[in-house]
N, C-alpha and C positions, 0 to 999 in steps of 0.2 A: 479565753483567758486562761492565763499561765497560773499555777498553784499560788506562786507568792506575789503575784501583780495585784497591784492597787485594785479597789472595788471601781473607781471612778475614771480609770483607763479604759474598761471596755475595750472596742474596736479601734482604740487610739493609742499610737505609738510612744507618746510623749506626754506628760504631765500638762504642759502647756495647749495641747490638743483638746485634751479629756477636760482641763478648765474650760477652755474657749467653748466646746460644745455645751458642758452644763451651764456656763453663762447665759449663753443664745437660748437654752433651754427655759433658764429661769430658776434652776435649780444648782447654783454655786454652792450653797451650803452642804452640800452632798460632798464636798472636797473634804470637808471635816471629818474627823474620826469619830465614831459614836461615843468612845470613852470619855472625849472630852464635852459632853451634850450640854451639861450645866455650867462649864468652866469658862464661857467666853462669853464676851460682848458681841452681839451679832452684827451690829452696825460697823464696828472696827474689822471683824473678820470679812466683809462685803467690801469696804472700804479697803483693805489688804490686797484682795485677789482682784480687784478692779485697778489699781495702782498696778500690781503684777502684771496682768493682761496690758496694761500701756506700755510697760516696760520690753515686752515681746512683740510687738506690733511688727508687722513687715517693714516698711519702711523706717530707716532710721531718724529721717526728719519729723515721724509721727512721734516718735518716743519721746517721754521727757528727759531734762537733765536729771543728776543725780541731786543737785539743789531743790529742783521744783519737786522729785519724789518726796525727800523729807518733809519739803512745805505741805504737800499733799497729807502725809500721814499724820503730820502735826497738829493740822488744822482740820477737824472734822467737817467744820461749817464750809468749808470750799467745796464748791461742785465742780465737780470731775468729768473731764469730758467722756464720751462714750467709747471703748476702746473699739479698735477694728481688729481685724483675724489678724493671729500670728504669723511672723514671717516662715514658720517651719510648723505649720499645720497638716498631720499626714493622718491620715485613716487607713486602719488595716481593711486588708479583702483575706477573705479565706486563703489565697494563692499565696499570702504574704510567708505565712506559716512553713510553706513548702519551700517557697525560696530561700527563706531564714536559713532552713535547715540544709540545703543545697550551699548555701554562701558559707556557712559556719563551717561544714566539711571541707570545702576547698580553700578557707581562707588563710593560707600559709604561702609563705614564699621561700625560697632558697636563695641566700645572697652568697657570692663567693667573695672571697676576700684575698688580697696579694700583698702581704707584707716583703717591703726590700731591705733590707739592711745596709746601712752607707757605710763604705769603707774608703779609708782615707787613700789618696795617692801617695 
């Protein structure tokens, strides 16, 4: 894990991947920063995480509309569907760090620009 990387990312490359893994492991509250421990309503946080995961599901037709999202967040009594795996779920492997360094050092391009000045006849 990199120095400034959030603890929940671990071997994952995105917050949605980390959130998905914590959700499936039954530990979604691990997404919360410890400094907020006594400052939140657990049911609201869990609901927000679940709605967030519904919004990043792989297939667009599985994702809720914005009006549905607003409804789900405003109405705690509404039963939410179980989220499916995010569309951009990516896990890191040890070789990813090496390839990341190689990509970063070679990730530039040179562009040639030609400027033609128009002259009247």
